DONU-729562 format. One record per residue (C-alpha): z, y, x; residue in one letter. Coordinates in steps of 0.05 Angstrom, whole numbers, padded with zeros to 5 digits, always signed. Layout:
# residues N
ZYXA/...
This chain:
# residues 108
+00000+00000+00000M/-00020+00068+00027A/+00033+00121+00038E/+00033+00176-00014E/+00027+00246+00015L/+00057+00309-00015I/+00010+00358-00046S/+00005+00434-00042M/+00034+00436-00113E/+00094+00396-00088D/+00104+00447-00031M/+00098+00504-00080E/+00152+00473-00124S/+00198+00464-00064I/+00186+00535-00038F/+00198+00563-00108E/+00269+00535-00103V/+00283+00551-00031T/+00254+00621-00036D/+00297+00636-00096S/+00359+00616-00056L/+00341+00661+00003G/+00325+00602+00049I/+00272+00624+00100H/+00211+00579+00099R/+00217+00566+00174E/+00285+00536+00161S/+00257+00482+00115V/+00227+00417+00140R/+00190+00375+00089V/+00168+00305+00104E/+00094+00299+00091L/+00099+00229+00062T/+00140+00212+00000K/+00195+00161+00006E/+00243+00134-00046D/+00296+00154-00064P/+00280+00222-00033G/+00332+00263+00005S/+00360+00333+00016I/+00403+00347+00076Q/+00425+00404+00120K/+00423+00383+00193V/+00463+00408+00252A/+00412+00461+00273D/+00417+00493+00204G/+00350+00467+00180M/+00343+00438+00110V/+00306+00372+00112E/+00272+00348+00048I/+00237+00283+00030T/+00205+00278-00038L/+00211+00212-00075P/+00150+00170-00093V/+00175+00150-00163N/+00198+00217-00189E/+00158+00281-00204S/+00166+00341-00160A/+00191+00381-00220D/+00249+00332-00233V/+00265+00328-00159F/+00265+00404-00151C/+00318+00410-00206R/+00361+00364-00163K/+00341+00403-00101L/+00368+00468-00131R/+00434+00435-00152I/+00443+00403-00083D/+00427+00466-00044L/+00475+00507-00087E/+00528+00454-00073A/+00514+00464+00001M/+00531+00537-00008G/+00464+00570-00018Y/+00464+00624-00072Q/+00408+00658-00111P/+00378+00714-00070A/+00371+00785-00097D/+00300+00786-00073S/+00251+00728-00075V/+00231+00747-00004L/+00305+00744+00016S/+00306+00812+00051Y/+00332+00878+00027D/+00272+00919+00004D/+00315+00975-00025D/+00328+01037+00016D/+00389+01059-00024D/+00435+01052+00036D/+00396+01106+00073D/+00392+01181+00060D/+00341+01204+00009D/+00308+01250+00060D/+00275+01190+00095D/+00208+01215+00070E/+00217+01280+00110D/+00226+01239+00173A/+00159+01204+00165R/+00101+01236+00202P/+00050+01270+00158A/-00018+01238+00159S/-00070+01280+00192G/-00143+01288+00174P/-00184+01225+00173R/-00236+01218+00228P/-00308+01228+00204R/-00354+01169+00209L/-00425+01187+00230S/
């Protein structure tokens, strides 16, 4: 029997969960082949290692993934990209500090 490989849709489902919990994509290792019963673990180097199961849909597995990652201490991120895109901790005069754009060069 040939090994079953994960699909792009499977990866999108996994990243939807990990992104929402603020886990950087470079901190996630996903086994390219599916293997029962599947697994979710945080290893010593801080990486999250994930193996999808063969006999369970990615949608069902990802519900378990969210529960297990939250049990490991991950919490929903304020931003899907997991970085602070608000400038409310800076002064409002930041726009004055930006250089004004000059005239555009003419193309001949």
